[in-house]
N, C-alpha and C positions, 0 to 999 in steps of 0.2 A: 504494500500500500504506500502510495506517495503522500507527501504532506498535503498537496492540493486535494487528493482523493479523500484524505481524512477529514478535511474541511467540508468537502462536498457531502459526505455522509452526515456530518454534524448538522449542516444547514438543511438537508432533507428532513432531518429529525426535528427541526425547529429550534436548534441551538445556535446561538451567536456568541462568539468569544468576546469581541468588542474591544479588547486591549492587547492584542497579540504583539509579542516582542520576542526576540531570540531566546530569552531566558524561559519562555513558556513552551519551548520545543525541546524534546529529549529524544535522541536516537537510541533505540533499543535494538541492537543488531542492525538490520536494514529497515526497521519500521519506526516511523515517527510517532511519538506520543505527545499529546497536547495536555498542558496543565492550565487550570483556570477556566476551562470551557464552561460557559453558562453561569459564571459567577460575577458577571459584570454588574456593577451598581453605579448609579449616578454620583458623581462627585462635583463639587463646585469647581469651576475652571481653574482657579488659583491653586486649589489643593491638588487637583489632578496633575498639573504641570510640575508641582513640587514633588509629588509622590513618584512620578516617573522620571524626573530629571532628564538626563541625556537620552533616555529611551523613549521620551515623548515623541521623538521624530518618527517612530513607527506607527503612531496613532493616526487614524484618519482625521482629516480636518474637522468633520462634524463631531468626532469624539473629543478632540482637543477643545472644541467650543462647548463641551458638556451637553451635547445633544445625544439622544438615544442612538446607539450603534445599529447598523443594519448588516446584511450579508455583504453589501458593497464595502462597508468599513473593514470587514475581515479581509476582503480581496485586496484592498489598499495596503493593509499591514503586511499581508503575505507578499505582495509585490515589492514592498520596501525591503523585506528580508531577502527575497530572491535577488534583488538588485545588488546586494552586498556579497553574494556568494561568488 
């Protein structure tokens, strides 16, 4: 299973990560495991940026603006991670 395939399964199940960053991905053998899936909760924008610090760059613009994340938010974060690989 690929990382994007893992997200596809989660999204089909109605789960959204909302705050994906490299620390939330662990490779077990050849299989990616996601942490924090479905645990998103709204934070005030100022607290969100402090909580994520330098890793806030992986957050989609709507998440950084403290709006509710969507599937597209996860795709944005995933693309940011892939862009650094």
